[in-house]
TITI-476294 format. One record per residue (C-alpha): residue in one letter; residue number from 1; x, y, z. Coordinates in nm, 3 decimals. Layout:
<atoms>
{atom A; NUM; {X; Y; Z}},
...
</atoms>
This chain:
<atoms>
{atom M; 1; {0.003; -0.012; 0.006}},
{atom A; 2; {0.159; 0.354; -0.117}},
{atom I; 3; {0.206; 0.574; 0.130}},
{atom A; 4; {-0.041; 0.913; 0.135}},
{atom E; 5; {0.163; 1.276; 0.085}},
{atom S; 6; {0.134; 1.547; 0.286}},
{atom A; 7; {0.103; 1.937; 0.173}},
{atom G; 8; {0.062; 2.134; 0.438}},
{atom D; 9; {-0.278; 2.024; 0.622}},
{atom R; 10; {-0.403; 1.854; 0.309}},
{atom V; 11; {-0.332; 1.479; 0.222}},
{atom E; 12; {-0.325; 1.295; -0.118}},
{atom L; 13; {-0.249; 0.965; -0.231}},
{atom P; 14; {0.089; 0.978; -0.410}},
{atom A; 15; {0.088; 1.085; -0.790}},
{atom D; 16; {0.310; 0.795; -0.913}},
{atom A; 17; {0.088; 0.537; -0.752}},
{atom A; 18; {-0.197; 0.381; -0.936}},
{atom P; 19; {-0.542; 0.507; -0.754}},
{atom P; 20; {-0.717; 0.230; -0.574}},
{atom A; 21; {-0.919; -0.019; -0.767}},
{atom G; 22; {-1.181; -0.298; -0.689}},
{atom H; 23; {-1.506; -0.293; -0.502}},
{atom Y; 24; {-1.459; 0.007; -0.281}},
{atom A; 25; {-1.362; 0.226; -0.503}},
{atom N; 26; {-1.483; 0.449; -0.840}},
{atom P; 27; {-1.375; 0.786; -0.980}},
{atom D; 28; {-1.663; 0.926; -0.773}},
{atom L; 29; {-1.540; 0.814; -0.427}},
{atom L; 30; {-1.149; 0.858; -0.478}},
{atom P; 31; {-1.025; 1.157; -0.262}},
{atom V; 32; {-0.983; 1.488; -0.461}},
{atom P; 33; {-0.638; 1.546; -0.561}},
{atom V; 34; {-0.516; 1.854; -0.383}},
{atom A; 35; {-0.481; 2.065; -0.736}},
{atom H; 36; {-0.820; 2.030; -0.761}},
{atom R; 37; {-0.920; 2.144; -0.383}},
{atom T; 38; {-0.994; 2.505; -0.525}},
{atom W; 39; {-1.327; 2.592; -0.365}},
{atom T; 40; {-1.260; 2.929; -0.181}},
{atom T; 41; {-1.475; 3.131; 0.154}},
{atom Y; 42; {-1.712; 3.263; -0.132}},
{atom N; 43; {-1.782; 2.959; -0.295}},
{atom F; 44; {-1.897; 2.794; 0.057}},
{atom S; 45; {-2.066; 3.126; 0.125}},
{atom A; 46; {-2.239; 3.146; -0.171}},
{atom L; 47; {-2.298; 2.760; -0.143}},
{atom W; 48; {-2.513; 2.828; 0.211}},
{atom V; 49; {-2.654; 3.124; 0.058}},
{atom G; 50; {-2.825; 2.944; -0.237}},
{atom M; 51; {-2.900; 2.670; 0.000}},
{atom A; 52; {-3.064; 2.852; 0.277}},
{atom H; 53; {-3.260; 3.069; 0.080}},
{atom N; 54; {-3.535; 2.786; -0.002}},
{atom I; 55; {-3.888; 2.720; 0.021}},
{atom P; 56; {-3.870; 2.462; 0.325}},
{atom S; 57; {-3.638; 2.689; 0.504}},
{atom W; 58; {-3.895; 2.977; 0.466}},
{atom T; 59; {-4.166; 2.723; 0.556}},
{atom L; 60; {-3.950; 2.622; 0.848}},
{atom A; 61; {-3.988; 2.976; 1.010}},
{atom S; 62; {-4.349; 3.081; 0.883}},
{atom G; 63; {-4.446; 2.741; 1.024}},
{atom L; 64; {-4.314; 2.864; 1.376}},
{atom V; 65; {-4.516; 3.182; 1.400}},
{atom A; 66; {-4.838; 2.920; 1.232}},
{atom L; 67; {-4.769; 2.735; 1.536}},
{atom G; 68; {-4.800; 3.056; 1.805}},
{atom M; 69; {-4.480; 3.173; 1.784}},
{atom D; 70; {-4.416; 3.598; 1.708}},
{atom W; 71; {-4.161; 3.677; 1.488}},
{atom K; 72; {-3.915; 3.727; 1.810}},
{atom Q; 73; {-3.938; 3.411; 1.925}},
{atom A; 74; {-3.934; 3.232; 1.548}},
{atom V; 75; {-3.602; 3.389; 1.482}},
{atom L; 76; {-3.427; 3.310; 1.816}},
{atom T; 77; {-3.538; 2.950; 1.777}},
{atom I; 78; {-3.397; 2.895; 1.415}},
{atom A; 79; {-3.051; 3.149; 1.504}},
{atom V; 80; {-2.992; 2.932; 1.817}},
{atom A; 81; {-3.057; 2.626; 1.605}},
{atom N; 82; {-2.803; 2.732; 1.362}},
{atom V; 83; {-2.556; 2.831; 1.527}},
{atom V; 84; {-2.569; 2.508; 1.749}},
{atom V; 85; {-2.582; 2.257; 1.401}},
{atom L; 86; {-2.285; 2.468; 1.267}},
{atom A; 87; {-2.045; 2.292; 1.519}},
{atom P; 88; {-2.096; 1.977; 1.446}},
{atom M; 89; {-2.074; 2.108; 1.028}},
{atom L; 90; {-1.732; 2.184; 1.091}},
{atom L; 91; {-1.624; 1.885; 1.261}},
{atom T; 92; {-1.697; 1.670; 0.999}},
{atom G; 93; {-1.611; 1.929; 0.708}},
{atom H; 94; {-1.269; 1.919; 0.845}},
{atom A; 95; {-1.197; 1.569; 0.675}},
{atom G; 96; {-1.290; 1.692; 0.308}},
{atom P; 97; {-1.018; 1.938; 0.252}},
{atom K; 98; {-0.740; 1.749; 0.461}},
{atom Y; 99; {-0.822; 1.399; 0.300}},
{atom G; 100; {-1.027; 1.485; -0.022}},
{atom I; 101; {-1.301; 1.215; 0.056}},
{atom P; 102; {-1.704; 1.217; 0.022}},
{atom F; 103; {-1.905; 1.133; 0.340}},
{atom P; 104; {-1.892; 0.803; 0.288}},
{atom V; 105; {-1.579; 0.726; 0.260}},
{atom L; 106; {-1.505; 0.913; 0.550}},
{atom A; 107; {-1.771; 0.647; 0.742}},
{atom R; 108; {-1.573; 0.397; 0.661}},
{atom A; 109; {-1.316; 0.458; 0.950}},
{atom S; 110; {-1.601; 0.427; 1.195}},
{atom F; 111; {-1.809; 0.153; 1.073}},
{atom G; 112; {-1.610; -0.027; 0.856}},
{atom L; 113; {-1.603; -0.065; 0.454}},
{atom R; 114; {-1.944; -0.244; 0.425}},
{atom G; 115; {-2.043; -0.126; 0.734}},
{atom A; 116; {-2.022; 0.217; 0.582}},
{atom N; 117; {-2.323; 0.140; 0.359}},
{atom L; 118; {-2.561; 0.210; 0.699}},
{atom P; 119; {-2.476; 0.564; 0.764}},
{atom A; 120; {-2.479; 0.631; 0.363}},
{atom L; 121; {-2.838; 0.448; 0.294}},
{atom V; 122; {-2.988; 0.638; 0.593}},
{atom R; 123; {-2.859; 0.976; 0.470}},
{atom A; 124; {-2.931; 0.862; 0.123}},
{atom A; 125; {-3.329; 0.819; 0.192}},
{atom V; 126; {-3.361; 1.135; 0.383}},
{atom A; 127; {-3.203; 1.310; 0.079}},
{atom C; 128; {-3.451; 1.150; -0.138}},
{atom A; 129; {-3.713; 1.263; 0.050}},
{atom W; 130; {-3.607; 1.590; 0.057}},
{atom F; 131; {-3.534; 1.591; -0.282}},
{atom G; 132; {-3.921; 1.452; -0.326}},
{atom I; 133; {-4.054; 1.766; -0.120}},
{atom Q; 134; {-3.838; 2.026; -0.278}},
{atom T; 135; {-3.957; 1.914; -0.633}},
{atom W; 136; {-4.335; 1.925; -0.476}},
{atom I; 137; {-4.312; 2.279; -0.425}},
{atom G; 138; {-4.110; 2.363; -0.744}},
{atom G; 139; {-4.407; 2.195; -0.932}},
{atom Q; 140; {-4.653; 2.403; -0.714}},
{atom G; 141; {-4.499; 2.698; -0.814}},
{atom I; 142; {-4.498; 2.640; -1.185}},
{atom F; 143; {-4.860; 2.503; -1.152}},
{atom V; 144; {-4.970; 2.851; -0.998}},
{atom L; 145; {-4.778; 3.045; -1.283}},
{atom L; 146; {-4.967; 2.896; -1.525}},
{atom D; 147; {-5.243; 2.867; -1.380}},
{atom R; 148; {-5.262; 3.255; -1.346}},
{atom V; 149; {-5.110; 3.291; -1.715}},
{atom L; 150; {-5.314; 3.024; -1.940}},
{atom P; 151; {-5.664; 3.006; -1.974}},
{atom G; 152; {-5.910; 2.844; -1.815}},
{atom D; 153; {-5.934; 2.711; -1.454}},
{atom W; 154; {-5.665; 2.466; -1.364}},
{atom A; 155; {-5.709; 2.442; -0.986}},
{atom G; 156; {-6.093; 2.300; -1.084}},
{atom A; 157; {-5.962; 2.010; -1.301}},
{atom R; 158; {-6.006; 1.683; -1.253}},
{atom H; 159; {-5.827; 1.552; -0.920}},
{atom L; 160; {-5.608; 1.287; -0.908}},
{atom G; 161; {-5.493; 1.142; -0.541}},
{atom G; 162; {-5.617; 1.461; -0.399}},
{atom Y; 163; {-5.493; 1.716; -0.662}},
{atom P; 164; {-5.572; 1.858; -0.962}},
{atom W; 165; {-5.411; 1.648; -1.267}},
{atom P; 166; {-5.194; 1.959; -1.424}},
{atom L; 167; {-5.006; 1.981; -1.085}},
{atom W; 168; {-4.925; 1.666; -1.156}},
{atom L; 169; {-4.780; 1.745; -1.447}},
{atom C; 170; {-4.611; 2.050; -1.342}},
{atom F; 171; {-4.403; 1.866; -1.071}},
{atom V; 172; {-4.299; 1.581; -1.313}},
{atom L; 173; {-4.161; 1.881; -1.561}},
{atom F; 174; {-3.972; 2.037; -1.289}},
{atom W; 175; {-3.824; 1.719; -1.179}},
{atom A; 176; {-3.738; 1.655; -1.551}},
{atom L; 177; {-3.571; 1.994; -1.540}},
{atom E; 178; {-3.375; 1.902; -1.241}},
{atom L; 179; {-3.249; 1.568; -1.378}},
{atom A; 180; {-3.108; 1.821; -1.652}},
{atom V; 181; {-2.887; 2.005; -1.446}},
{atom I; 182; {-2.801; 1.734; -1.217}},
{atom A; 183; {-2.643; 1.551; -1.567}},
{atom R; 184; {-2.377; 1.810; -1.607}},
{atom G; 185; {-2.189; 1.747; -1.317}},
{atom M; 186; {-2.050; 1.991; -1.015}},
{atom D; 187; {-1.845; 2.197; -1.192}},
{atom T; 188; {-2.209; 2.363; -1.296}},
{atom L; 189; {-2.346; 2.330; -0.947}},
{atom R; 190; {-2.087; 2.552; -0.847}},
{atom R; 191; {-2.143; 2.827; -1.130}},
{atom F; 192; {-2.490; 2.783; -1.039}},
{atom E; 193; {-2.516; 2.833; -0.695}},
{atom N; 194; {-2.292; 3.160; -0.764}},
{atom W; 195; {-2.552; 3.348; -0.953}},
{atom A; 196; {-2.826; 3.192; -0.745}},
{atom A; 197; {-2.791; 3.275; -0.440}},
{atom P; 198; {-2.814; 3.663; -0.456}},
{atom F; 199; {-3.080; 3.667; -0.726}},
{atom V; 200; {-3.294; 3.462; -0.433}},
{atom L; 201; {-3.253; 3.686; -0.152}},
{atom V; 202; {-3.358; 4.011; -0.371}},
{atom G; 203; {-3.656; 3.779; -0.458}},
{atom A; 204; {-3.726; 3.759; -0.055}},
{atom V; 205; {-3.675; 4.093; -0.009}},
{atom V; 206; {-3.887; 4.166; -0.280}},
{atom L; 207; {-4.208; 3.990; -0.133}},
{atom L; 208; {-4.135; 4.139; 0.188}},
{atom I; 209; {-4.173; 4.481; 0.057}},
{atom W; 210; {-4.471; 4.354; -0.117}},
{atom I; 211; {-4.652; 4.245; 0.202}},
{atom S; 212; {-4.516; 4.526; 0.372}},
{atom V; 213; {-4.755; 4.788; 0.124}},
{atom K; 214; {-5.026; 4.554; 0.152}},
{atom A; 215; {-4.998; 4.580; 0.546}},
{atom G; 216; {-4.957; 4.954; 0.565}},
{atom G; 217; {-4.649; 4.942; 0.652}},
{atom L; 218; {-4.412; 4.747; 0.890}},
{atom G; 219; {-4.591; 4.798; 1.192}},
{atom P; 220; {-4.853; 4.564; 1.150}},
{atom L; 221; {-4.589; 4.292; 1.060}},
{atom L; 222; {-4.388; 4.378; 1.402}},
{atom D; 223; {-4.722; 4.353; 1.589}},
{atom Q; 224; {-4.846; 4.082; 1.531}},
{atom P; 225; {-4.888; 3.893; 1.910}},
{atom S; 226; {-4.723; 3.565; 2.008}},
{atom R; 227; {-4.997; 3.272; 2.114}},
{atom L; 228; {-4.770; 3.118; 2.346}},
{atom G; 229; {-4.631; 3.377; 2.561}},
{atom W; 230; {-4.296; 3.337; 2.726}},
{atom G; 231; {-4.412; 3.082; 2.968}},
{atom R; 232; {-4.410; 2.703; 3.006}},
{atom H; 233; {-4.620; 2.715; 2.665}},
{atom F; 234; {-4.379; 2.837; 2.503}},
{atom W; 235; {-4.087; 2.665; 2.607}},
{atom K; 236; {-4.316; 2.325; 2.549}},
{atom V; 237; {-4.303; 2.447; 2.143}},
{atom F; 238; {-3.936; 2.584; 2.190}},
{atom F; 239; {-3.723; 2.279; 2.223}},
{atom P; 240; {-3.934; 2.018; 1.989}},
{atom A; 241; {-3.933; 2.297; 1.749}},
{atom L; 242; {-3.533; 2.369; 1.806}},
{atom M; 243; {-3.480; 2.014; 1.756}},
{atom G; 244; {-3.665; 2.024; 1.426}},
{atom M; 245; {-3.445; 2.300; 1.317}},
{atom I; 246; {-3.150; 2.154; 1.408}},
{atom G; 247; {-3.257; 1.825; 1.227}},
{atom F; 248; {-3.320; 2.072; 0.915}},
{atom W; 249; {-2.973; 2.078; 0.879}},
{atom S; 250; {-2.868; 1.760; 1.029}},
{atom T; 251; {-2.851; 1.622; 0.700}},
{atom L; 252; {-2.588; 1.851; 0.575}},
{atom A; 253; {-2.396; 1.813; 0.889}},
{atom L; 254; {-2.311; 1.439; 0.750}},
{atom N; 255; {-2.276; 1.442; 0.419}},
{atom I; 256; {-2.059; 1.822; 0.445}},
{atom P; 257; {-1.731; 1.634; 0.320}},
{atom D; 258; {-1.907; 1.602; -0.020}},
{atom F; 259; {-1.828; 1.992; -0.088}},
{atom T; 260; {-1.541; 2.023; 0.145}},
{atom R; 261; {-1.357; 1.806; -0.014}},
{atom F; 262; {-1.343; 2.044; -0.297}},
{atom G; 263; {-1.198; 2.326; -0.017}},
{atom A; 264; {-0.877; 2.503; -0.098}},
{atom G; 265; {-0.764; 2.457; 0.282}},
{atom Q; 266; {-0.938; 2.400; 0.639}},
{atom R; 267; {-0.952; 2.827; 0.636}},
{atom A; 268; {-1.220; 2.812; 0.317}},
{atom Q; 269; {-1.428; 2.599; 0.422}},
{atom A; 270; {-1.454; 2.715; 0.817}},
{atom W; 271; {-1.506; 3.072; 0.733}},
{atom G; 272; {-1.711; 2.989; 0.447}},
{atom Q; 273; {-1.922; 2.793; 0.633}},
{atom S; 274; {-1.959; 3.029; 0.961}},
{atom L; 275; {-2.013; 3.348; 0.717}},
{atom G; 276; {-2.265; 3.130; 0.533}},
{atom L; 277; {-2.498; 2.925; 0.731}},
{atom P; 278; {-2.626; 3.088; 1.085}},
{atom T; 279; {-2.599; 3.470; 0.930}},
{atom T; 280; {-2.846; 3.341; 0.596}},
{atom M; 281; {-3.047; 3.154; 0.785}},
{atom T; 282; {-3.131; 3.374; 1.030}},
{atom A; 283; {-3.216; 3.658; 0.815}},
{atom F; 284; {-3.380; 3.451; 0.574}},
{atom A; 285; {-3.580; 3.323; 0.872}},
{atom L; 286; {-3.639; 3.706; 0.952}},
{atom L; 287; {-3.749; 3.770; 0.631}},
{atom S; 288; {-3.984; 3.465; 0.629}},
{atom V; 289; {-4.169; 3.546; 0.980}},
{atom L; 290; {-4.214; 3.922; 0.877}},
{atom V; 291; {-4.400; 3.884; 0.553}},
{atom T; 292; {-4.638; 3.543; 0.755}},
{atom S; 293; {-4.681; 3.801; 1.015}},
{atom G; 294; {-4.778; 4.050; 0.789}},
{atom A; 295; {-4.988; 3.848; 0.583}},
{atom Q; 296; {-5.184; 3.739; 0.890}},
{atom A; 297; {-5.210; 4.082; 0.961}},
{atom V; 298; {-5.353; 4.100; 0.616}},
{atom Y; 299; {-5.556; 3.836; 0.576}},
{atom G; 300; {-5.605; 3.696; 0.886}},
{atom T; 301; {-5.499; 3.412; 1.101}},
{atom G; 302; {-5.732; 3.197; 1.000}},
{atom D; 303; {-5.597; 3.147; 0.684}},
{atom A; 304; {-5.386; 2.797; 0.725}},
{atom T; 305; {-5.208; 2.868; 0.385}},
{atom L; 306; {-5.030; 3.171; 0.466}},
{atom W; 307; {-4.709; 2.973; 0.617}},
{atom D; 308; {-4.690; 2.883; 0.229}},
{atom P; 309; {-4.526; 3.132; -0.021}},
{atom V; 310; {-4.633; 2.966; -0.315}},
{atom A; 311; {-4.977; 2.986; -0.192}},
{atom L; 312; {-4.890; 3.350; -0.082}},
{atom A; 313; {-4.787; 3.460; -0.368}},
{atom A; 314; {-5.048; 3.325; -0.550}},
{atom K; 315; {-5.244; 3.609; -0.396}},
{atom S; 316; {-5.091; 3.907; -0.557}},
{atom H; 317; {-5.324; 4.071; -0.807}},
{atom S; 318; {-5.022; 4.158; -1.051}},
{atom D; 319; {-4.884; 3.918; -1.275}},
{atom I; 320; {-4.561; 4.073; -1.325}},
{atom G; 321; {-4.510; 4.030; -0.941}},
{atom L; 322; {-4.654; 3.678; -0.990}},
{atom V; 323; {-4.381; 3.608; -1.228}},
{atom Y; 324; {-4.087; 3.699; -1.062}},
{atom A; 325; {-4.214; 3.552; -0.733}},
{atom L; 326; {-4.262; 3.204; -0.864}},
{atom L; 327; {-3.927; 3.239; -1.104}},
{atom T; 328; {-3.742; 3.316; -0.738}},
{atom V; 329; {-3.933; 3.012; -0.597}},
{atom L; 330; {-3.843; 2.797; -0.893}},
{atom I; 331; {-3.448; 2.950; -0.919}},
{atom A; 332; {-3.439; 2.858; -0.509}},
{atom T; 333; {-3.592; 2.540; -0.537}},
{atom V; 334; {-3.386; 2.421; -0.792}},
{atom S; 335; {-3.031; 2.579; -0.614}},
{atom V; 336; {-3.101; 2.404; -0.239}},
{atom N; 337; {-3.250; 2.039; -0.425}},
{atom I; 338; {-2.943; 1.984; -0.650}},
{atom A; 339; {-2.692; 2.126; -0.363}},
{atom A; 340; {-2.824; 1.942; -0.051}},
{atom N; 341; {-3.073; 1.659; -0.202}},
{atom V; 342; {-2.861; 1.546; -0.480}},
{atom V; 343; {-2.485; 1.554; -0.418}},
{atom S; 344; {-2.538; 1.327; -0.112}},
{atom P; 345; {-2.739; 1.051; -0.193}},
{atom A; 346; {-2.525; 0.995; -0.554}},
{atom Y; 347; {-2.191; 0.955; -0.363}},
{atom D; 348; {-2.398; 0.735; -0.095}},
{atom L; 349; {-2.545; 0.488; -0.359}},
{atom S; 350; {-2.236; 0.488; -0.568}},
{atom H; 351; {-2.093; 0.408; -0.230}},
{atom L; 352; {-2.330; 0.093; -0.214}},
{atom A; 353; {-2.251; -0.069; -0.552}},
{atom P; 354; {-1.872; 0.126; -0.699}},
{atom R; 355; {-1.873; -0.087; -1.009}},
{atom F; 356; {-2.214; -0.020; -1.116}},
{atom V; 357; {-2.330; 0.332; -1.011}},
{atom N; 358; {-2.126; 0.590; -1.088}},
{atom F; 359; {-2.268; 1.009; -0.947}},
{atom R; 360; {-2.483; 1.072; -1.233}},
{atom T; 361; {-2.656; 0.706; -1.184}},
{atom G; 362; {-2.703; 0.761; -0.811}},
{atom A; 363; {-2.875; 1.107; -0.894}},
{atom L; 364; {-3.084; 0.940; -1.130}},
{atom I; 365; {-3.202; 0.691; -0.858}},
{atom T; 366; {-3.270; 0.947; -0.620}},
{atom G; 367; {-3.502; 1.152; -0.852}},
{atom V; 368; {-3.698; 0.844; -0.908}},
{atom I; 369; {-3.687; 0.721; -0.524}},
{atom G; 370; {-3.793; 1.081; -0.454}},
{atom V; 371; {-4.133; 1.086; -0.615}},
{atom L; 372; {-4.199; 0.703; -0.445}},
{atom L; 373; {-4.174; 0.861; -0.087}},
{atom F; 374; {-4.498; 1.084; -0.150}},
{atom P; 375; {-4.343; 1.381; -0.030}},
{atom W; 376; {-4.682; 1.600; -0.068}},
{atom K; 377; {-4.791; 1.424; 0.246}},
{atom L; 378; {-4.447; 1.482; 0.480}},
{atom I; 379; {-4.522; 1.864; 0.412}},
{atom S; 380; {-4.884; 1.867; 0.423}},
{atom T; 381; {-4.880; 2.072; 0.778}},
{atom P; 382; {-4.680; 2.246; 1.007}},
{atom E; 383; {-4.701; 1.984; 1.297}},
{atom I; 384; {-4.620; 1.684; 1.024}},
{atom Y; 385; {-4.355; 1.882; 0.873}},
{atom I; 386; {-4.150; 2.023; 1.190}},
{atom Y; 387; {-4.252; 1.797; 1.507}},
{atom T; 388; {-4.312; 1.478; 1.284}},
{atom W; 389; {-4.040; 1.443; 0.991}},
{atom L; 390; {-3.790; 1.708; 1.073}},
{atom G; 391; {-3.809; 1.586; 1.429}},
{atom V; 392; {-3.767; 1.232; 1.366}},
{atom V; 393; {-3.474; 1.284; 1.094}},
{atom G; 394; {-3.314; 1.487; 1.311}},
{atom G; 395; {-3.272; 1.202; 1.601}},
{atom V; 396; {-3.170; 0.966; 1.376}},
{atom L; 397; {-2.925; 1.175; 1.188}},
{atom G; 398; {-2.775; 1.283; 1.499}},
{atom T; 399; {-2.668; 0.951; 1.618}},
{atom V; 400; {-2.460; 0.878; 1.292}},
{atom A; 401; {-2.292; 1.240; 1.325}},
{atom G; 402; {-2.191; 1.146; 1.698}},
{atom V; 403; {-2.020; 0.836; 1.571}},
{atom L; 404; {-1.798; 0.989; 1.326}},
{atom I; 405; {-1.697; 1.292; 1.547}},
{atom A; 406; {-1.634; 1.072; 1.819}},
{atom D; 407; {-1.421; 0.832; 1.578}},
{atom Y; 408; {-1.233; 1.157; 1.355}},
{atom W; 409; {-1.167; 1.378; 1.681}},
{atom I; 410; {-1.159; 1.145; 1.966}},
{atom I; 411; {-1.064; 0.815; 1.848}},
{atom R; 412; {-0.800; 0.897; 1.509}},
{atom R; 413; {-0.749; 1.242; 1.629}},
{atom T; 414; {-0.831; 1.332; 1.297}},
{atom V; 415; {-0.533; 1.122; 1.163}},
{atom L; 416; {-0.656; 0.873; 0.858}},
{atom H; 417; {-0.466; 0.635; 0.684}},
{atom L; 418; {-0.615; 0.774; 0.350}},
{atom G; 419; {-0.531; 0.461; 0.114}},
{atom E; 420; {-0.684; 0.215; 0.355}},
{atom L; 421; {-0.990; 0.337; 0.337}},
{atom Y; 422; {-1.016; 0.164; -0.004}},
{atom D; 423; {-0.872; -0.155; 0.092}},
{atom P; 424; {-1.046; -0.475; 0.212}},
{atom A; 425; {-0.705; -0.597; 0.369}},
{atom G; 426; {-0.648; -0.285; 0.599}},
{atom R; 427; {-0.685; -0.142; 0.942}},
{atom Y; 428; {-1.056; -0.013; 0.832}},
{atom W; 429; {-1.190; -0.396; 0.757}},
{atom Y; 430; {-1.271; -0.472; 1.154}},
{atom T; 431; {-1.485; -0.787; 1.098}},
{atom G; 432; {-1.627; -0.885; 0.768}},
{atom G; 433; {-1.636; -0.488; 0.664}},
{atom W; 434; {-1.824; -0.396; 1.008}},
{atom N; 435; {-1.739; -0.235; 1.295}},
{atom W; 436; {-1.986; -0.361; 1.565}},
{atom R; 437; {-1.875; -0.092; 1.805}},
{atom A; 438; {-2.058; 0.163; 1.556}},
{atom V; 439; {-2.346; -0.011; 1.470}},
{atom A; 440; {-2.411; -0.027; 1.839}},
{atom A; 441; {-2.375; 0.307; 1.917}},
{atom F; 442; {-2.610; 0.414; 1.620}},
{atom A; 443; {-2.878; 0.194; 1.697}},
{atom V; 444; {-2.851; 0.272; 2.104}},
{atom G; 445; {-2.865; 0.636; 1.985}},
{atom G; 446; {-3.093; 0.614; 1.782}},
{atom L; 447; {-3.365; 0.385; 2.011}},
{atom L; 448; {-3.271; 0.712; 2.293}},
{atom A; 449; {-3.365; 0.958; 2.056}},
{atom V; 450; {-3.701; 0.849; 1.825}},
{atom G; 451; {-3.808; 0.586; 2.044}},
{atom G; 452; {-4.074; 0.810; 2.233}},
{atom S; 453; {-4.183; 1.009; 1.964}},
{atom Y; 454; {-4.551; 1.151; 2.016}},
{atom S; 455; {-4.808; 1.317; 1.797}},
{atom A; 456; {-5.117; 1.509; 1.930}},
{atom P; 457; {-5.436; 1.368; 1.833}},
{atom G; 458; {-5.482; 1.400; 1.466}},
{atom A; 459; {-5.157; 1.560; 1.432}},
{atom G; 460; {-4.885; 1.303; 1.317}},
{atom P; 461; {-4.855; 0.926; 1.288}},
{atom F; 462; {-4.731; 0.865; 1.621}},
{atom P; 463; {-4.948; 0.751; 1.942}},
{atom R; 464; {-5.028; 1.033; 2.197}},
{atom H; 465; {-4.828; 0.863; 2.491}},
{atom G; 466; {-4.476; 0.773; 2.234}},
{atom L; 467; {-4.388; 0.484; 2.070}},
{atom I; 468; {-4.222; 0.390; 2.368}},
{atom P; 469; {-4.391; 0.579; 2.647}},
{atom F; 470; {-4.105; 0.581; 2.898}},
{atom L; 471; {-3.873; 0.752; 2.615}},
{atom K; 472; {-4.107; 0.995; 2.549}},
{atom P; 473; {-3.967; 1.274; 2.777}},
{atom L; 474; {-3.609; 1.238; 2.552}},
{atom A; 475; {-3.862; 1.307; 2.228}},
{atom D; 476; {-3.828; 1.689; 2.251}},
{atom Y; 477; {-3.458; 1.667; 2.252}},
{atom G; 478; {-3.380; 1.390; 1.993}},
{atom W; 479; {-3.094; 1.517; 1.800}},
{atom A; 480; {-2.901; 1.624; 2.101}},
{atom V; 481; {-2.995; 1.308; 2.279}},
{atom G; 482; {-2.889; 1.109; 1.973}},
{atom L; 483; {-2.573; 1.284; 1.912}},
{atom A; 484; {-2.435; 1.238; 2.275}},
{atom S; 485; {-2.554; 0.933; 2.336}},
{atom S; 486; {-2.402; 0.726; 2.043}},
{atom L; 487; {-2.090; 0.957; 2.081}},
{atom L; 488; {-2.023; 0.884; 2.453}},
{atom L; 489; {-2.099; 0.526; 2.359}},
{atom Y; 490; {-1.871; 0.496; 2.040}},
{atom V; 491; {-1.605; 0.622; 2.273}},
{atom A; 492; {-1.677; 0.386; 2.524}},
{atom L; 493; {-1.675; 0.083; 2.322}},
{atom M; 494; {-1.392; 0.167; 2.118}},
{atom R; 495; {-1.171; 0.170; 2.432}},
{atom T; 496; {-1.270; -0.097; 2.630}},
{atom A; 497; {-1.293; -0.303; 2.311}},
{atom R; 498; {-1.037; -0.235; 2.116}},
{atom P; 499; {-1.086; -0.428; 1.750}},
{atom V; 500; {-0.849; -0.545; 1.535}},
{atom E; 501; {-0.837; -0.301; 1.263}},
{atom G; 502; {-0.711; -0.542; 0.981}},
{atom A; 503; {-0.360; -0.570; 0.840}},
{atom V; 504; {-0.178; -0.253; 0.922}},
</atoms>
């Protein structure tokens, strides 16, 4: 096995050595050469601006207002969540610029060469669902636009599966558009993010100006009272909502190496993410809650559609304004969907069968699975979206993050043997390709994090007293419980039952 070379704080395989081959390698999974790690602070900041300015981010904030918070409470919740989730984002992102490897290859160090398929498939399944949610929203945008500019009553067309048939057609059209962009590869994604990010921000500001004019100024937007107050009713909503907000980006907290592997260095990825994620999400949350508060002032709190920016934009009487608003929606949706929800599962599925699935094939599979997961149901109400979907996703993905962080930072002190991440004769083979300690930590952490999941009657799929009633008190803190418990258990198992790591 050739010894990896180091260029400062960046490691790569020797230029004169044959690249890893066999069942556990293909061109999309191999380390990015140092010469090709060129993304700057601006590229990472623009990536986050483009990903944060999207419609699920908007409905995240506006959904908190719909659940009873005022604008100050909603913005506070989201700001705290994004500062918290930035920490695991930077910790797992460190391996990208240093070793040039994607998330599923990093997971091999802790789970084993075969065992890494477990977190990869968990992450891929979540990303596929997110892809479907975003694509459904984009299809809705096209539907609202065409219903306005074309003759006929599209909304009144014959329904299929509870929705007008033209909406399904728009959903398929937008799905095909995204796959066409995906087929052009990662460099096209980087260029697209660079110009999409500022365009989307301007569009959000325009929507704020429009609703402010209709409301008669900013006063009515800021005066909408909290229905929760600051007492126990607020805190009862705050903690599960906080875990949901963290769960929103817990996906990227795992697979951020898929992007940072192209980074010019640690400074670029750390500053780019720190400048891009918490600031952008907080600013976008402020825009969202102000617009939703203004819409409540204009249309009344009884309108359940006001948390959805597509439905809100449809209330505009200006065709030009509607076209601009929905064009912004479409660009925002394409921007985040490709970056956040296609790159990861494409690599993850490629990891599952490297000889048969490359990046583009994995992306196509992602698109198909995303449709089959019924995304329109996952975003049907704020309760299902924030508590059920984001809460459970955050808890499960937090357990994976705990194992990765424990292994990379505590057990290995950021030192990986790069070539052996692709070698079944190397130290990361463990037992039959699996590290049972990582699997055990993941299973226990996941059980503690989501085992007590519950729903209010009629507001979700879980029993009122929780799936496992005695774990219900932990359910409101799912992400934190999952991350902390899996991290501690993994460290304990690795230090008390140290594995024999293959031939070293």
